[in-house]
PDBQT receptor file of N, H, CA, C and O in Angstrom, charges set to zero:
ATOM      1  N   UNK A   1     -17.885  -0.132  25.994  1.00  0.00    +0.000 N 
ATOM      2  CA  UNK A   1     -17.079   0.864  25.011  1.00  0.00    +0.000 C 
ATOM      3  C   UNK A   1     -17.286  -0.236  23.711  1.00  0.00    +0.000 C 
ATOM      4  O   UNK A   1     -16.829  -1.373  23.827  1.00  0.00    +0.000 OA
ATOM      5  N   UNK A   2     -17.943   0.146  22.576  1.00  0.00    +0.000 N 
ATOM      6  H   UNK A   2     -18.315   1.070  22.482  1.00  0.00    +0.000 HD
ATOM      7  CA  UNK A   2     -18.083   0.240  21.331  1.00  0.00    +0.000 C 
ATOM      8  C   UNK A   2     -16.867   0.148  20.883  1.00  0.00    +0.000 C 
ATOM      9  O   UNK A   2     -15.926   0.559  21.561  1.00  0.00    +0.000 OA
ATOM     10  N   UNK A   3     -16.657  -0.538  19.385  1.00  0.00    +0.000 N 
ATOM     11  H   UNK A   3     -17.421  -0.873  18.834  1.00  0.00    +0.000 HD
ATOM     12  CA  UNK A   3     -15.266   0.253  18.525  1.00  0.00    +0.000 C 
ATOM     13  C   UNK A   3     -13.996   0.012  19.084  1.00  0.00    +0.000 C 
ATOM     14  O   UNK A   3     -13.870   0.157  20.300  1.00  0.00    +0.000 OA
ATOM     15  N   UNK A   4     -13.072  -0.319  18.424  1.00  0.00    +0.000 N 
ATOM     16  H   UNK A   4     -13.175  -0.437  17.436  1.00  0.00    +0.000 HD
ATOM     17  CA  UNK A   4     -11.515  -0.638  18.769  1.00  0.00    +0.000 C 
ATOM     18  C   UNK A   4     -11.169   0.746  18.111  1.00  0.00    +0.000 C 
ATOM     19  O   UNK A   4     -11.585   0.927  16.967  1.00  0.00    +0.000 OA
ATOM     20  N   UNK A   5     -10.327   1.905  18.829  1.00  0.00    +0.000 N 
ATOM     21  H   UNK A   5      -9.989   1.758  19.759  1.00  0.00    +0.000 HD
ATOM     22  CA  UNK A   5      -9.650   3.009  18.526  1.00  0.00    +0.000 C 
ATOM     23  C   UNK A   5      -8.105   2.463  18.839  1.00  0.00    +0.000 C 
ATOM     24  O   UNK A   5      -7.637   1.976  19.868  1.00  0.00    +0.000 OA
ATOM     25  N   UNK A   6      -7.521   2.727  17.593  1.00  0.00    +0.000 N 
ATOM     26  H   UNK A   6      -7.901   3.123  16.757  1.00  0.00    +0.000 HD
ATOM     27  CA  UNK A   6      -5.979   2.826  18.037  1.00  0.00    +0.000 C 
ATOM     28  C   UNK A   6      -5.738   4.017  17.783  1.00  0.00    +0.000 C 
ATOM     29  O   UNK A   6      -6.607   4.758  17.323  1.00  0.00    +0.000 OA
ATOM     30  N   UNK A   7      -4.409   4.446  18.061  1.00  0.00    +0.000 N 
ATOM     31  H   UNK A   7      -3.704   3.845  18.434  1.00  0.00    +0.000 HD
ATOM     32  CA  UNK A   7      -3.366   5.705  17.968  1.00  0.00    +0.000 C 
ATOM     33  C   UNK A   7      -3.874   6.451  18.755  1.00  0.00    +0.000 C 
ATOM     34  O   UNK A   7      -4.868   6.102  19.391  1.00  0.00    +0.000 OA
ATOM     35  N   UNK A   8      -3.223   7.835  18.919  1.00  0.00    +0.000 N 
ATOM     36  H   UNK A   8      -2.415   8.118  18.402  1.00  0.00    +0.000 HD
ATOM     37  CA  UNK A   8      -3.491   8.615  19.484  1.00  0.00    +0.000 C 
ATOM     38  C   UNK A   8      -5.006   9.503  18.865  1.00  0.00    +0.000 C 
ATOM     39  O   UNK A   8      -5.606  10.308  19.578  1.00  0.00    +0.000 OA
ATOM     40  N   UNK A   9      -5.547   9.071  17.057  1.00  0.00    +0.000 N 
ATOM     41  H   UNK A   9      -5.059   8.417  16.478  1.00  0.00    +0.000 HD
ATOM     42  CA  UNK A   9      -5.869   9.815  16.859  1.00  0.00    +0.000 C 
ATOM     43  C   UNK A   9      -7.812   9.746  16.770  1.00  0.00    +0.000 C 
ATOM     44  O   UNK A   9      -8.748  10.493  16.488  1.00  0.00    +0.000 OA
ATOM     45  N   UNK A  10      -7.539   8.155  17.273  1.00  0.00    +0.000 N 
ATOM     46  H   UNK A  10      -6.778   7.548  17.503  1.00  0.00    +0.000 HD
ATOM     47  CA  UNK A  10      -8.997   7.743  17.125  1.00  0.00    +0.000 C 
ATOM     48  C   UNK A  10      -9.320   7.128  16.287  1.00  0.00    +0.000 C 
ATOM     49  O   UNK A  10     -10.391   6.555  16.489  1.00  0.00    +0.000 OA
ATOM     50  N   UNK A  11      -8.766   6.917  15.145  1.00  0.00    +0.000 N 
ATOM     51  H   UNK A  11      -7.896   7.383  14.981  1.00  0.00    +0.000 HD
ATOM     52  CA  UNK A  11      -9.335   6.356  14.343  1.00  0.00    +0.000 C 
ATOM     53  C   UNK A  11      -8.749   4.980  13.997  1.00  0.00    +0.000 C 
ATOM     54  O   UNK A  11      -7.641   4.721  14.465  1.00  0.00    +0.000 OA
ATOM     55  N   UNK A  12      -9.222   4.281  13.409  1.00  0.00    +0.000 N 
ATOM     56  H   UNK A  12     -10.122   4.491  13.029  1.00  0.00    +0.000 HD
ATOM     57  CA  UNK A  12      -8.399   2.923  13.092  1.00  0.00    +0.000 C 
ATOM     58  C   UNK A  12      -7.647   3.113  12.150  1.00  0.00    +0.000 C 
ATOM     59  O   UNK A  12      -7.840   3.909  11.231  1.00  0.00    +0.000 OA
ATOM     60  N   UNK A  13      -6.332   2.096  12.356  1.00  0.00    +0.000 N 
ATOM     61  H   UNK A  13      -6.175   1.450  13.102  1.00  0.00    +0.000 HD
ATOM     62  CA  UNK A  13      -5.299   2.049  11.269  1.00  0.00    +0.000 C 
ATOM     63  C   UNK A  13      -5.533   1.358   9.994  1.00  0.00    +0.000 C 
ATOM     64  O   UNK A  13      -6.305   0.511   9.545  1.00  0.00    +0.000 OA
ATOM     65  N   UNK A  14      -4.709   1.954   9.663  1.00  0.00    +0.000 N 
ATOM     66  H   UNK A  14      -4.081   2.643  10.027  1.00  0.00    +0.000 HD
ATOM     67  CA  UNK A  14      -4.816   1.720   7.495  1.00  0.00    +0.000 C 
ATOM     68  C   UNK A  14      -4.569   0.131   7.617  1.00  0.00    +0.000 C 
ATOM     69  O   UNK A  14      -4.199  -0.538   8.582  1.00  0.00    +0.000 OA
ATOM     70  N   UNK A  15      -4.879  -0.206   6.405  1.00  0.00    +0.000 N 
ATOM     71  H   UNK A  15      -5.180   0.337   5.621  1.00  0.00    +0.000 HD
ATOM     72  CA  UNK A  15      -4.441  -1.997   5.793  1.00  0.00    +0.000 C 
ATOM     73  C   UNK A  15      -2.814  -2.148   6.254  1.00  0.00    +0.000 C 
ATOM     74  O   UNK A  15      -2.163  -1.122   6.451  1.00  0.00    +0.000 OA
ATOM     75  N   UNK A  16      -2.308  -3.246   6.385  1.00  0.00    +0.000 N 
ATOM     76  H   UNK A  16      -2.837  -4.079   6.224  1.00  0.00    +0.000 HD
ATOM     77  CA  UNK A  16      -0.845  -3.485   6.119  1.00  0.00    +0.000 C 
ATOM     78  C   UNK A  16      -0.764  -4.130   5.048  1.00  0.00    +0.000 C 
ATOM     79  O   UNK A  16      -1.188  -5.285   5.058  1.00  0.00    +0.000 OA
ATOM     80  N   UNK A  17      -0.172  -3.552   3.762  1.00  0.00    +0.000 N 
ATOM     81  H   UNK A  17       0.174  -2.613   3.754  1.00  0.00    +0.000 HD
ATOM     82  CA  UNK A  17       0.424  -3.910   2.477  1.00  0.00    +0.000 C 
ATOM     83  C   UNK A  17       1.115  -5.398   2.576  1.00  0.00    +0.000 C 
ATOM     84  O   UNK A  17       2.136  -5.434   3.263  1.00  0.00    +0.000 OA
ATOM     85  N   UNK A  18       0.689  -6.621   1.979  1.00  0.00    +0.000 N 
ATOM     86  H   UNK A  18      -0.140  -6.592   1.421  1.00  0.00    +0.000 HD
ATOM     87  CA  UNK A  18       0.986  -8.056   2.542  1.00  0.00    +0.000 C 
ATOM     88  C   UNK A  18       1.530  -8.523   1.229  1.00  0.00    +0.000 C 
ATOM     89  O   UNK A  18       0.926  -8.440   0.160  1.00  0.00    +0.000 OA
ATOM     90  N   UNK A  19       3.024  -9.148   1.453  1.00  0.00    +0.000 N 
ATOM     91  H   UNK A  19       3.515  -9.216   2.322  1.00  0.00    +0.000 HD
ATOM     92  CA  UNK A  19       3.600  -9.694   0.305  1.00  0.00    +0.000 C 
ATOM     93  C   UNK A  19       2.644 -10.224  -0.999  1.00  0.00    +0.000 C 
ATOM     94  O   UNK A  19       2.977 -10.229  -2.184  1.00  0.00    +0.000 OA
ATOM     95  N   UNK A  20       1.539 -10.605  -0.498  1.00  0.00    +0.000 N 
ATOM     96  H   UNK A  20       1.268 -10.601   0.464  1.00  0.00    +0.000 HD
ATOM     97  CA  UNK A  20       0.852 -10.732  -1.633  1.00  0.00    +0.000 C 
ATOM     98  C   UNK A  20       0.309 -10.259  -2.364  1.00  0.00    +0.000 C 
ATOM     99  O   UNK A  20      -0.001 -10.686  -3.476  1.00  0.00    +0.000 OA
ATOM    100  N   UNK A  21      -0.004  -8.894  -1.699  1.00  0.00    +0.000 N 
ATOM    101  H   UNK A  21       0.248  -8.547  -0.795  1.00  0.00    +0.000 HD
ATOM    102  CA  UNK A  21      -0.823  -7.711  -2.666  1.00  0.00    +0.000 C 
ATOM    103  C   UNK A  21       0.562  -6.791  -3.412  1.00  0.00    +0.000 C 
ATOM    104  O   UNK A  21       0.309  -5.761  -4.036  1.00  0.00    +0.000 OA
ATOM    105  N   UNK A  22       1.721  -7.188  -3.295  1.00  0.00    +0.000 N 
ATOM    106  H   UNK A  22       1.926  -8.025  -2.788  1.00  0.00    +0.000 HD
ATOM    107  CA  UNK A  22       2.856  -6.311  -4.078  1.00  0.00    +0.000 C 
ATOM    108  C   UNK A  22       2.928  -6.625  -5.485  1.00  0.00    +0.000 C 
ATOM    109  O   UNK A  22       3.192  -5.785  -6.346  1.00  0.00    +0.000 OA
ATOM    110  N   UNK A  23       2.619  -8.214  -5.775  1.00  0.00    +0.000 N 
ATOM    111  H   UNK A  23       2.404  -8.895  -5.076  1.00  0.00    +0.000 HD
ATOM    112  CA  UNK A  23       2.795  -7.853  -7.484  1.00  0.00    +0.000 C 
ATOM    113  C   UNK A  23       1.246  -7.057  -8.286  1.00  0.00    +0.000 C 
ATOM    114  O   UNK A  23       1.286  -6.433  -9.345  1.00  0.00    +0.000 OA
ATOM    115  N   UNK A  24       0.274  -7.242  -7.644  1.00  0.00    +0.000 N 
ATOM    116  H   UNK A  24       0.241  -7.749  -6.783  1.00  0.00    +0.000 HD
ATOM    117  CA  UNK A  24      -1.001  -6.469  -8.087  1.00  0.00    +0.000 C 
ATOM    118  C   UNK A  24      -0.438  -5.032  -8.170  1.00  0.00    +0.000 C 
ATOM    119  O   UNK A  24      -0.492  -4.525  -9.291  1.00  0.00    +0.000 OA
ATOM    120  N   UNK A  25       0.045  -4.356  -7.262  1.00  0.00    +0.000 N 
ATOM    121  H   UNK A  25       0.089  -4.768  -6.352  1.00  0.00    +0.000 HD
ATOM    122  CA  UNK A  25       0.609  -2.798  -6.547  1.00  0.00    +0.000 C 
ATOM    123  C   UNK A  25       1.741  -2.434  -7.627  1.00  0.00    +0.000 C 
ATOM    124  O   UNK A  25       1.875  -1.336  -8.166  1.00  0.00    +0.000 OA
ATOM    125  N   UNK A  26       2.445  -3.459  -7.812  1.00  0.00    +0.000 N 
ATOM    126  H   UNK A  26       2.336  -4.351  -7.374  1.00  0.00    +0.000 HD
ATOM    127  CA  UNK A  26       3.798  -3.510  -8.647  1.00  0.00    +0.000 C 
ATOM    128  C   UNK A  26       2.835  -3.187 -10.458  1.00  0.00    +0.000 C 
ATOM    129  O   UNK A  26       2.805  -2.074 -10.984  1.00  0.00    +0.000 OA
ATOM    130  N   UNK A  27       2.416  -3.987 -10.845  1.00  0.00    +0.000 N 
ATOM    131  H   UNK A  27       2.441  -4.891 -10.418  1.00  0.00    +0.000 HD
ATOM    132  CA  UNK A  27       1.960  -3.822 -11.902  1.00  0.00    +0.000 C 
ATOM    133  C   UNK A  27       1.428  -2.463 -12.409  1.00  0.00    +0.000 C 
ATOM    134  O   UNK A  27       1.563  -2.263 -13.616  1.00  0.00    +0.000 OA
ATOM    135  N   UNK A  28       0.817  -1.457 -11.633  1.00  0.00    +0.000 N 
ATOM    136  H   UNK A  28       0.707  -1.620 -10.652  1.00  0.00    +0.000 HD
ATOM    137  CA  UNK A  28       0.055  -0.503 -12.251  1.00  0.00    +0.000 C 
ATOM    138  C   UNK A  28       1.434   0.546 -11.932  1.00  0.00    +0.000 C 
ATOM    139  O   UNK A  28       1.465   1.402 -12.817  1.00  0.00    +0.000 OA
ATOM    140  N   UNK A  29       1.971   0.630 -11.461  1.00  0.00    +0.000 N 
ATOM    141  H   UNK A  29       1.946  -0.065 -10.742  1.00  0.00    +0.000 HD
ATOM    142  CA  UNK A  29       3.366   1.327 -11.226  1.00  0.00    +0.000 C 
ATOM    143  C   UNK A  29       4.228   1.381 -12.143  1.00  0.00    +0.000 C 
ATOM    144  O   UNK A  29       4.903   2.372 -12.422  1.00  0.00    +0.000 OA
ATOM    145  N   UNK A  30       4.263   0.296 -12.684  1.00  0.00    +0.000 N 
ATOM    146  H   UNK A  30       3.714  -0.508 -12.458  1.00  0.00    +0.000 HD
ATOM    147  CA  UNK A  30       5.274   0.160 -14.136  1.00  0.00    +0.000 C 
ATOM    148  C   UNK A  30       4.568   0.750 -15.213  1.00  0.00    +0.000 C 
ATOM    149  O   UNK A  30       5.208   1.232 -16.147  1.00  0.00    +0.000 OA
ATOM    150  N   UNK A  31       3.118   0.778 -15.198  1.00  0.00    +0.000 N 
ATOM    151  H   UNK A  31       2.598   0.386 -14.438  1.00  0.00    +0.000 HD
ATOM    152  CA  UNK A  31       2.241   1.134 -16.544  1.00  0.00    +0.000 C 
ATOM    153  C   UNK A  31       1.954   2.919 -16.024  1.00  0.00    +0.000 C 
ATOM    154  O   UNK A  31       1.138   3.665 -16.565  1.00  0.00    +0.000 OA
ATOM    155  N   UNK A  32       2.783   3.257 -14.964  1.00  0.00    +0.000 N 
ATOM    156  H   UNK A  32       3.446   2.651 -14.525  1.00  0.00    +0.000 HD
ATOM    157  CA  UNK A  32       2.649   4.475 -14.795  1.00  0.00    +0.000 C 
ATOM    158  C   UNK A  32       1.524   5.355 -14.225  1.00  0.00    +0.000 C 
ATOM    159  O   UNK A  32       1.313   6.531 -14.521  1.00  0.00    +0.000 OA
ATOM    160  N   UNK A  33       0.726   4.471 -13.220  1.00  0.00    +0.000 N 
ATOM    161  H   UNK A  33       0.897   3.515 -12.979  1.00  0.00    +0.000 HD
ATOM    162  CA  UNK A  33      -0.345   4.710 -12.685  1.00  0.00    +0.000 C 
ATOM    163  C   UNK A  33       0.147   5.659 -11.813  1.00  0.00    +0.000 C 
ATOM    164  O   UNK A  33       1.372   5.720 -11.700  1.00  0.00    +0.000 OA
ATOM    165  N   UNK A  34      -0.662   6.546 -11.061  1.00  0.00    +0.000 N 
ATOM    166  H   UNK A  34      -1.657   6.497 -11.153  1.00  0.00    +0.000 HD
ATOM    167  CA  UNK A  34      -0.192   7.482 -10.032  1.00  0.00    +0.000 C 
ATOM    168  C   UNK A  34      -0.776   6.735  -8.255  1.00  0.00    +0.000 C 
ATOM    169  O   UNK A  34      -1.706   6.070  -7.799  1.00  0.00    +0.000 OA
ATOM    170  N   UNK A  35       0.451   7.381  -7.804  1.00  0.00    +0.000 N 
ATOM    171  H   UNK A  35       1.207   7.921  -8.174  1.00  0.00    +0.000 HD
ATOM    172  CA  UNK A  35       0.453   6.825  -6.698  1.00  0.00    +0.000 C 
ATOM    173  C   UNK A  35      -0.802   6.583  -5.719  1.00  0.00    +0.000 C 
ATOM    174  O   UNK A  35      -1.208   5.602  -5.095  1.00  0.00    +0.000 OA
ATOM    175  N   UNK A  36      -1.320   8.176  -5.891  1.00  0.00    +0.000 N 
ATOM    176  H   UNK A  36      -0.990   8.972  -6.398  1.00  0.00    +0.000 HD
ATOM    177  CA  UNK A  36      -2.866   8.632  -5.135  1.00  0.00    +0.000 C 
ATOM    178  C   UNK A  36      -3.827   7.609  -5.667  1.00  0.00    +0.000 C 
ATOM    179  O   UNK A  36      -4.752   7.268  -4.930  1.00  0.00    +0.000 OA
ATOM    180  N   UNK A  37      -3.718   7.100  -6.820  1.00  0.00    +0.000 N 
ATOM    181  H   UNK A  37      -2.966   7.378  -7.419  1.00  0.00    +0.000 HD
ATOM    182  CA  UNK A  37      -4.710   6.385  -7.709  1.00  0.00    +0.000 C 
ATOM    183  C   UNK A  37      -4.876   4.670  -7.156  1.00  0.00    +0.000 C 
ATOM    184  O   UNK A  37      -5.912   4.010  -7.074  1.00  0.00    +0.000 OA
ATOM    185  N   UNK A  38      -3.345   4.229  -6.802  1.00  0.00    +0.000 N 
ATOM    186  H   UNK A  38      -2.504   4.764  -6.869  1.00  0.00    +0.000 HD
ATOM    187  CA  UNK A  38      -3.628   2.995  -6.392  1.00  0.00    +0.000 C 
ATOM    188  C   UNK A  38      -3.542   3.097  -4.842  1.00  0.00    +0.000 C 
ATOM    189  O   UNK A  38      -4.284   2.327  -4.232  1.00  0.00    +0.000 OA
ATOM    190  N   UNK A  39      -2.870   3.802  -4.218  1.00  0.00    +0.000 N 
ATOM    191  H   UNK A  39      -2.267   4.428  -4.714  1.00  0.00    +0.000 HD
ATOM    192  CA  UNK A  39      -3.254   3.292  -2.363  1.00  0.00    +0.000 C 
ATOM    193  C   UNK A  39      -4.472   3.481  -2.187  1.00  0.00    +0.000 C 
ATOM    194  O   UNK A  39      -4.669   2.827  -1.162  1.00  0.00    +0.000 OA
ATOM    195  N   UNK A  40      -5.641   4.017  -2.536  1.00  0.00    +0.000 N 
ATOM    196  H   UNK A  40      -5.481   4.548  -3.368  1.00  0.00    +0.000 HD
ATOM    197  CA  UNK A  40      -7.411   3.734  -2.132  1.00  0.00    +0.000 C 
ATOM    198  C   UNK A  40      -7.788   2.605  -2.197  1.00  0.00    +0.000 C 
ATOM    199  O   UNK A  40      -8.668   2.158  -1.461  1.00  0.00    +0.000 OA
ATOM    200  N   UNK A  41      -7.033   1.764  -3.324  1.00  0.00    +0.000 N 
ATOM    201  H   UNK A  41      -6.318   2.126  -3.921  1.00  0.00    +0.000 HD
ATOM    202  CA  UNK A  41      -7.243   0.407  -3.317  1.00  0.00    +0.000 C 
ATOM    203  C   UNK A  41      -7.060  -0.885  -2.087  1.00  0.00    +0.000 C 
ATOM    204  O   UNK A  41      -7.823  -1.824  -1.863  1.00  0.00    +0.000 OA
ATOM    205  N   UNK A  42      -5.868  -0.556  -1.473  1.00  0.00    +0.000 N 
ATOM    206  H   UNK A  42      -5.248   0.207  -1.655  1.00  0.00    +0.000 HD
ATOM    207  CA  UNK A  42      -5.634  -1.146  -0.281  1.00  0.00    +0.000 C 
ATOM    208  C   UNK A  42      -5.496   0.009   0.922  1.00  0.00    +0.000 C 
ATOM    209  O   UNK A  42      -4.576  -0.032   1.739  1.00  0.00    +0.000 OA
ATOM    210  N   UNK A  43      -6.127   0.641   0.924  1.00  0.00    +0.000 N 
ATOM    211  H   UNK A  43      -6.874   0.674   0.261  1.00  0.00    +0.000 HD
ATOM    212  CA  UNK A  43      -6.386   2.076   2.199  1.00  0.00    +0.000 C 
ATOM    213  C   UNK A  43      -5.146   2.547   2.783  1.00  0.00    +0.000 C 
ATOM    214  O   UNK A  43      -5.154   2.998   3.928  1.00  0.00    +0.000 OA
ATOM    215  N   UNK A  44      -4.165   2.487   2.152  1.00  0.00    +0.000 N 
ATOM    216  H   UNK A  44      -4.159   2.120   1.222  1.00  0.00    +0.000 HD
ATOM    217  CA  UNK A  44      -3.079   3.267   2.376  1.00  0.00    +0.000 C 
ATOM    218  C   UNK A  44      -2.871   4.632   1.946  1.00  0.00    +0.000 C 
ATOM    219  O   UNK A  44      -3.762   5.335   1.468  1.00  0.00    +0.000 OA
ATOM    220  N   UNK A  45      -1.438   5.060   2.165  1.00  0.00    +0.000 N 
ATOM    221  H   UNK A  45      -0.715   4.489   2.553  1.00  0.00    +0.000 HD
ATOM    222  CA  UNK A  45      -1.008   6.256   2.208  1.00  0.00    +0.000 C 
ATOM    223  C   UNK A  45      -0.350   6.473   0.794  1.00  0.00    +0.000 C 
ATOM    224  O   UNK A  45       0.296   5.426   0.748  1.00  0.00    +0.000 OA
ATOM    225  N   UNK A  46      -0.203   6.813   0.166  1.00  0.00    +0.000 N 
ATOM    226  H   UNK A  46      -0.727   7.664   0.203  1.00  0.00    +0.000 HD
ATOM    227  CA  UNK A  46       0.373   7.015  -1.093  1.00  0.00    +0.000 C 
ATOM    228  C   UNK A  46       2.059   6.771  -0.971  1.00  0.00    +0.000 C 
ATOM    229  O   UNK A  46       2.678   6.199  -1.868  1.00  0.00    +0.000 OA
ATOM    230  N   UNK A  47       2.788   7.347   0.413  1.00  0.00    +0.000 N 
ATOM    231  H   UNK A  47       2.285   7.811   1.142  1.00  0.00    +0.000 HD
ATOM    232  CA  UNK A  47       3.543   6.821   0.297  1.00  0.00    +0.000 C 
ATOM    233  C   UNK A  47       4.269   5.600   0.779  1.00  0.00    +0.000 C 
ATOM    234  O   UNK A  47       5.471   5.358   0.674  1.00  0.00    +0.000 OA
ATOM    235  N   UNK A  48       3.175   4.759   1.412  1.00  0.00    +0.000 N 
ATOM    236  H   UNK A  48       2.198   4.956   1.497  1.00  0.00    +0.000 HD
ATOM    237  CA  UNK A  48       3.697   3.217   1.093  1.00  0.00    +0.000 C 
ATOM    238  C   UNK A  48       4.032   3.152   0.080  1.00  0.00    +0.000 C 
ATOM    239  O   UNK A  48       5.258   3.185  -0.023  1.00  0.00    +0.000 OA
ATOM    240  N   UNK A  49       3.353   3.043  -1.054  1.00  0.00    +0.000 N 
ATOM    241  H   UNK A  49       2.357   3.016  -0.971  1.00  0.00    +0.000 HD
ATOM    242  CA  UNK A  49       3.106   2.769  -2.930  1.00  0.00    +0.000 C 
ATOM    243  C   UNK A  49       4.661   3.086  -3.079  1.00  0.00    +0.000 C 
ATOM    244  O   UNK A  49       5.522   2.212  -2.975  1.00  0.00    +0.000 OA
ATOM    245  N   UNK A  50       4.960   4.600  -3.366  1.00  0.00    +0.000 N 
ATOM    246  H   UNK A  50       4.261   5.309  -3.450  1.00  0.00    +0.000 HD
ATOM    247  CA  UNK A  50       6.336   5.073  -3.219  1.00  0.00    +0.000 C 
ATOM    248  C   UNK A  50       7.355   4.059  -2.752  1.00  0.00    +0.000 C 
ATOM    249  O   UNK A  50       8.218   3.613  -3.508  1.00  0.00    +0.000 OA
ATOM    250  N   UNK A  51       7.214   3.661  -1.314  1.00  0.00    +0.000 N 
ATOM    251  H   UNK A  51       6.513   4.023  -0.700  1.00  0.00    +0.000 HD
ATOM    252  CA  UNK A  51       8.392   2.765  -0.809  1.00  0.00    +0.000 C 
ATOM    253  C   UNK A  51       8.485   1.543  -1.862  1.00  0.00    +0.000 C 
ATOM    254  O   UNK A  51       9.588   1.254  -2.326  1.00  0.00    +0.000 OA
ATOM    255  N   UNK A  52       7.208   0.752  -2.278  1.00  0.00    +0.000 N 
ATOM    256  H   UNK A  52       6.312   0.986  -1.901  1.00  0.00    +0.000 HD
ATOM    257  CA  UNK A  52       7.497  -0.252  -2.757  1.00  0.00    +0.000 C 
ATOM    258  C   UNK A  52       8.195  -0.041  -4.233  1.00  0.00    +0.000 C 
ATOM    259  O   UNK A  52       8.856  -0.937  -4.758  1.00  0.00    +0.000 OA
ATOM    260  N   UNK A  53       7.970   1.277  -4.861  1.00  0.00    +0.000 N 
ATOM    261  H   UNK A  53       7.433   2.006  -4.435  1.00  0.00    +0.000 HD
ATOM    262  CA  UNK A  53       8.304   1.314  -6.069  1.00  0.00    +0.000 C 
ATOM    263  C   UNK A  53       9.903   1.840  -5.921  1.00  0.00    +0.000 C 
ATOM    264  O   UNK A  53      10.520   1.951  -6.981  1.00  0.00    +0.000 OA
ATOM    265  N   UNK A  54      10.335   2.043  -5.154  1.00  0.00    +0.000 N 
ATOM    266  H   UNK A  54       9.834   1.953  -4.293  1.00  0.00    +0.000 HD
ATOM    267  CA  UNK A  54      11.641   2.866  -4.674  1.00  0.00    +0.000 C 
ATOM    268  C   UNK A  54      12.589   1.371  -4.590  1.00  0.00    +0.000 C 
ATOM    269  O   UNK A  54      13.736   1.257  -5.022  1.00  0.00    +0.000 OA
ATOM    270  N   UNK A  55      11.687   0.166  -3.840  1.00  0.00    +0.000 N 
ATOM    271  H   UNK A  55      10.756   0.258  -3.489  1.00  0.00    +0.000 HD
ATOM    272  CA  UNK A  55      12.571  -0.918  -3.844  1.00  0.00    +0.000 C 
ATOM    273  C   UNK A  55      12.869  -0.693  -2.244  1.00  0.00    +0.000 C 
ATOM    274  O   UNK A  55      13.997  -1.083  -1.944  1.00  0.00    +0.000 OA
ATOM    275  N   UNK A  56      12.108  -0.149  -1.142  1.00  0.00    +0.000 N 
ATOM    276  H   UNK A  56      11.192   0.167  -1.386  1.00  0.00    +0.000 HD
ATOM    277  CA  UNK A  56      12.231   0.464  -0.273  1.00  0.00    +0.000 C 
ATOM    278  C   UNK A  56      12.131  -1.036   1.052  1.00  0.00    +0.000 C 
ATOM    279  O   UNK A  56      12.750  -1.380   2.059  1.00  0.00    +0.000 OA
ATOM    280  N   UNK A  57      10.786  -1.599   0.121  1.00  0.00    +0.000 N 
ATOM    281  H   UNK A  57      10.282  -1.319  -0.696  1.00  0.00    +0.000 HD
ATOM    282  CA  UNK A  57       9.793  -2.307   0.517  1.00  0.00    +0.000 C 
ATOM    283  C   UNK A  57       9.406  -3.677  -0.741  1.00  0.00    +0.000 C 
ATOM    284  O   UNK A  57       8.935  -3.465  -1.859  1.00  0.00    +0.000 OA
ATOM    285  N   UNK A  58       9.750  -5.004  -0.183  1.00  0.00    +0.000 N 
ATOM    286  H   UNK A  58      10.132  -5.176   0.725  1.00  0.00    +0.000 HD
ATOM    287  CA  UNK A  58       9.924  -5.799  -1.234  1.00  0.00    +0.000 C 
ATOM    288  C   UNK A  58      10.117  -5.798  -2.731  1.00  0.00    +0.000 C 
ATOM    289  O   UNK A  58       9.370  -6.064  -3.672  1.00  0.00    +0.000 OA
ATOM    290  N   UNK A  59      11.847  -5.261  -2.593  1.00  0.00    +0.000 N 
ATOM    291  H   UNK A  59      12.454  -5.045  -1.828  1.00  0.00    +0.000 HD
ATOM    292  CA  UNK A  59      12.127  -5.289  -3.547  1.00  0.00    +0.000 C 
ATOM    293  C   UNK A  59      12.050  -6.272  -4.236  1.00  0.00    +0.000 C 
ATOM    294  O   UNK A  59      11.864  -6.082  -5.437  1.00  0.00    +0.000 OA
ATOM    295  N   UNK A  60      12.156  -7.580  -3.767  1.00  0.00    +0.000 N 
ATOM    296  H   UNK A  60      12.307  -7.735  -2.791  1.00  0.00    +0.000 HD
ATOM    297  CA  UNK A  60      12.469  -8.861  -4.236  1.00  0.00    +0.000 C 
ATOM    298  C   UNK A  60      11.040  -9.632  -4.833  1.00  0.00    +0.000 C 
ATOM    299  O   UNK A  60      11.145 -10.802  -5.200  1.00  0.00    +0.000 OA
ATOM    300  N   UNK A  61       9.840  -9.007  -4.908  1.00  0.00    +0.000 N 
ATOM    301  H   UNK A  61       9.755  -8.056  -4.609  1.00  0.00    +0.000 HD
ATOM    302  CA  UNK A  61       8.607  -9.558  -5.917  1.00  0.00    +0.000 C 
ATOM    303  C   UNK A  61       8.693  -8.859  -6.435  1.00  0.00    +0.000 C 
ATOM    304  O   UNK A  61       8.861  -7.674  -6.145  1.00  0.00    +0.000 OA
ATOM    305  N   UNK A  62       8.550  -9.676  -7.987  1.00  0.00    +0.000 N 
ATOM    306  H   UNK A  62       8.413 -10.638  -8.222  1.00  0.00    +0.000 HD
ATOM    307  CA  UNK A  62       8.111  -9.363  -8.739  1.00  0.00    +0.000 C 
ATOM    308  C   UNK A  62       6.761  -9.063  -8.898  1.00  0.00    +0.000 C 
ATOM    309  O   UNK A  62       5.845  -9.656  -8.327  1.00  0.00    +0.000 OA
ATOM    310  N   UNK A  63       6.579  -7.600 -10.134  1.00  0.00    +0.000 N 
ATOM    311  H   UNK A  63       7.323  -7.119 -10.597  1.00  0.00    +0.000 HD
ATOM    312  CA  UNK A  63       5.193  -7.388 -10.291  1.00  0.00    +0.000 C 
ATOM    313  C   UNK A  63       4.459  -8.547 -11.208  1.00  0.00    +0.000 C 
ATOM    314  O   UNK A  63       5.121  -9.329 -11.890  1.00  0.00    +0.000 OA
ATOM    315  N   UNK A  64       2.905  -8.573 -11.145  1.00  0.00    +0.000 N 
ATOM    316  H   UNK A  64       2.367  -7.937 -10.592  1.00  0.00    +0.000 HD
ATOM    317  CA  UNK A  64       2.050  -9.044 -11.976  1.00  0.00    +0.000 C 
ATOM    318  C   UNK A  64       2.253  -9.173 -13.390  1.00  0.00    +0.000 C 
ATOM    319  O   UNK A  64       2.604  -8.185 -14.035  1.00  0.00    +0.000 OA
ATOM    320  N   UNK A  65       2.045 -10.431 -14.016  1.00  0.00    +0.000 N 
ATOM    321  H   UNK A  65       1.760 -11.234 -13.492  1.00  0.00    +0.000 HD
ATOM    322  CA  UNK A  65       2.127 -10.166 -15.414  1.00  0.00    +0.000 C 
ATOM    323  C   UNK A  65       0.852 -10.000 -16.091  1.00  0.00    +0.000 C 
ATOM    324  O   UNK A  65       0.820  -9.768 -17.300  1.00  0.00    +0.000 OA
TER     325      UNK A  65
């Protein structure tokens, strides 16, 4: 069998956002960039970007300058 199948859907899981990614994610959020335009850059659902904006995740990490 080739390839790794994860979960019940048979598709590979999305990227998991790392703390080192967060400053670069927060910068466009602050300029008003839409979540669905940021999310594909990290292969994540826009909901993950919303969690960062709302402070539910990585609230202590500042945006990039």
